[in-house]
C-alpha positions in Angstrom: 29.3 55.0 -12.4 28.5 58.5 -11.3 24.9 59.3 -10.2 24.3 60.9 -13.7 25.7 57.9 -15.5 23.4 55.6 -13.4 20.4 57.8 -14.2 21.2 57.7 -17.9 21.8 53.9 -17.7 18.5 53.4 -16.0 16.8 55.3 -18.8 18.4 53.0 -21.4 17.6 49.7 -19.6 14.1 50.6 -18.5 13.0 51.3 -22.1 12.1 48.9 -24.9 15.8 47.8 -25.4 15.8 46.1 -22.0 19.6 46.3 -21.9 22.6 48.5 -22.6 24.9 46.6 -25.0 26.6 47.9 -28.1 27.4 51.6 -28.0 25.9 52.4 -24.6 28.8 51.5 -22.4 31.0 54.0 -24.4 28.2 56.6 -24.6 27.8 56.6 -20.9 31.2 58.3 -20.6 29.1 61.4 -21.5 25.8 60.6 -19.7 24.0 63.7 -21.1 24.9 62.6 -24.7 24.0 59.0 -23.9 20.6 60.0 -22.6 19.8 62.2 -25.6 21.1 59.8 -28.2 19.3 56.8 -26.7 16.0 58.8 -26.8 16.4 59.4 -30.5 17.4 55.8 -31.0 14.3 54.6 -29.1 12.1 56.5 -31.6 14.1 55.5 -34.7 14.0 51.8 -33.7 10.7 51.3 -32.0 8.4 54.1 -33.1 9.3 55.1 -36.6 6.7 55.4 -39.4 8.9 53.3 -41.6 7.9 49.6 -41.6 10.4 47.4 -39.7 12.0 45.5 -42.6 12.6 48.8 -44.4 13.9 50.5 -41.3 16.3 47.6 -40.9 17.3 48.1 -44.5 18.2 51.7 -43.8 20.1 50.6 -40.7 22.1 48.0 -42.6 22.9 50.5 -45.3 24.3 52.8 -42.6 26.2 50.0 -40.9 27.7 49.0 -44.3 28.7 52.6 -45.1 30.6 52.9 -41.8 31.9 49.3 -42.0 30.5 48.8 -38.5 30.9 45.0 -37.9 28.9 44.8 -34.7 26.1 47.1 -36.0 25.8 45.1 -39.2 25.9 41.8 -37.3 23.3 42.8 -34.8 20.9 44.3 -37.3 21.2 41.7 -39.9 19.7 39.3 -37.3 16.9 41.9 -36.6 16.4 42.4 -40.3 15.9 38.7 -40.9 13.4 38.5 -38.1 11.5 41.6 -39.5 11.3 39.8 -42.9 14.0 41.5 -45.0 15.2 38.8 -47.5 18.6 37.1 -47.0 19.5 38.0 -50.5 19.1 41.7 -49.7 21.1 41.4 -46.5 23.9 39.4 -48.2 24.2 41.9 -51.1 24.5 44.8 -48.7 27.2 43.0 -46.7 29.1 42.6 -50.0 28.7 46.2 -50.9 26.4 45.4 -53.9 23.0 46.8 -54.9 20.5 44.0 -54.1 18.7 42.4 -56.9 15.8 41.8 -56.9 14.2 44.3 -54.5 10.6 45.1 -53.8 9.4 48.6 -54.8 9.6 49.7 -51.2 13.0 48.2 -50.7 14.2 50.0 -53.8 12.8 53.3 -52.6 14.6 53.1 -49.3 17.8 51.7 -50.8 18.0 54.5 -53.4 17.2 57.3 -50.9 19.7 56.1 -48.2 22.6 55.2 -50.6 22.2 58.5 -52.4 22.3 60.3 -49.1 25.6 58.6 -48.1 27.2 58.7 -51.5 26.1 62.2 -52.6 25.5 63.8 -49.2 22.1 64.7 -50.7 19.3 62.9 -52.6 18.0 63.4 -56.1 14.5 64.9 -56.7 13.4 61.4 -57.9 14.6 59.7 -54.7 13.0 62.4 -52.5 9.7 62.2 -54.4 9.6 58.4 -54.2 9.9 58.5 -50.4 7.4 61.3 -50.0 4.9 59.5 -52.3 5.2 56.2 -50.4 5.9 57.2 -46.8 5.0 60.9 -46.6 7.2 63.8 -45.5 7.5 62.3 -42.0 8.9 59.2 -43.7 11.7 61.3 -45.3 12.7 62.6 -41.8 12.3 59.2 -40.3 14.7 57.7 -42.8 17.2 60.6 -42.3 16.9 60.1 -38.6 17.6 56.3 -38.9 20.7 56.9 -41.0 21.9 59.7 -38.7 21.3 57.9 -35.4 22.9 54.7 -36.7 25.8 56.7 -38.0 26.4 57.9 -34.4 26.1 54.3 -33.2 28.4 53.0 -35.9 31.0 55.6 -35.2 30.9 54.9 -31.4 31.2 51.1 -32.0 34.1 51.6 -34.4 36.0 54.0 -32.2 35.3 51.8 -29.1 36.3 48.7 -31.2 33.3 47.0 -29.8 33.7 43.2 -30.4 31.4 40.7 -31.9 30.2 38.0 -29.6 32.7 35.1 -29.1 32.7 32.7 -32.1 31.0 35.2 -34.5 32.7 36.0 -37.8 32.8 39.6 -39.1 29.9 40.0 -41.6 31.6 42.7 -43.6 34.6 42.4 -45.9 36.7 45.4 -46.8 35.3 47.2 -49.9 
């Protein structure tokens, strides 16, 4: 690594991730991008105003949208640990609307899926997020979907593999 790559790598591993797996090996080819992207990711993953299970829901919706196998695999584990129900995770993996969902899950699901499907959100979806999570919650959900879109694209282009013995969680839609 160049000195700038080492510096960016140190910024990644010294933070709450404690490692540089997934997209970071590829991102380090552009250390300034890696540094900036990982800082956004640190906020989105560890400091967001969105509760952890709901943030993971947004991340899984993003991973499913991009058919990012590693992203969905990694975050389905984190989502389970955070308390997102298996039925929700499984429905997302299959490309289905989960049923049933809590009110909060429905709000996040509708907002994020509309954003990917329509490249905008309806007034009703926007209002539901503002009413429940505030204006910062709107931006935090957009940031989660945007950051994990970058991560998913990097993982897909890099063809980042699943760990040995793991099966791809996503089938073609």
